[in-house]
N, C-alpha and C positions, 0 to 999 in steps of 0.2 A: 640306337636307342638302348638305354640301360635297362636291364630286366632282371627279375629274380629267378626266372626259369633258366634252364640250361638247354644245351643241344640234345638232340635225340640220341637214343642208345646206339644206333648204327652210324654215328658220325665219325668222320676221319679226324683224328686228333694229332696235332704236331706240338710236342712239348718244347716250346721255344725257350723258356727260362732255364730248364734243366741243361740244355745243350750249352748255353752261355756259361753257366756255372761250372760245368765239367771241363770246358776248355780253359777256364781261368784256373781251376785247381791243378791242371797239368803245368801251366806256365808259371804260376806264382812261386813254387819252390826254386826254380831256376833263377828267377829274378832276385829272390832273396839271397841265394848263393852268390850270384854275380855281384850284388851290392855288399853283402856281408863279408866276403873273402878279403877284398882289399881293405875294408874298414878294420877288420881284425888285424891284418898285417900292419897297417899304419899305427894302430893303438898299441900293439905289442912291441913296436920299436921303442927305443929309448926316447927319441925326440922326433915326433912326427912332422914338425914344421908346418908351414902355411898350407902346402898342398895336402898334407895329411888331415889337418883340421877342416879344410874346405871339403875334402871327400867325406869326412865324418858328418858334417852338416848336410851335405847333399844326400847322404845315405839316410839320415833321419827324415828328411823331407820325402824321399822316395818311399821309405817304409810307411809313412802316413798315407801316401797316395795308394800304395798297394793294399793297405787295410781298408781304405775308403772304397776302392773299387770292389774288393772282395765282399764287403758288407752290402753294397748296393746290388751286386749280383746275387747274393744270398737272399735278399728280400724279394727278388724277382724270380726265384727258382720255380714257383708254381704257375707261371704264366704259360698259356697255351693258345694256339690257334686251332679252331675247329670248323669243319665244313660239313653241312648236312643239307637236307632238302629245303629247309627254311631260308638259310643264308650262311653268312660268314660270322663266326663267333670269335670274339677276343675275350679270353677268360683271364682275369687278374684277381688279386686279393680283394680289391675294392668292389668287384661285381662283374657281371657278364655284360658285354656290349654286343648287340646284334646288329648286323648290317644285312637287311633282307636282300635277296637276289633282285627283287623289283627295283630297289633303289640303286643297285649297282648297274643295272641295265642302262640307266640314264647317262652314265659316264663312258659307255662303250666297252664294258668288259664282258 
């Protein structure tokens, strides 16, 4: 159920979104360097040829993918999972979702 209230003060919080963002911030510069290095080499040559232009187009597509993934992870950086006496909380920007322990007993957890 979606609720306006939040978990109790003594709840255990797992910052899910921040971990995903931090992992991506470590990997992204290496990916950009891996793609950017050969692109720079092909473009600074006199005549890059078909392989060079193919690599440049591939690099532009991959740069767009890297930016899209980084933006989606940036939007989710405040997500968290929380456990307290009431139940399991999923905290997002849209609101808090509560799954009470009573409802989880029905599925055998």
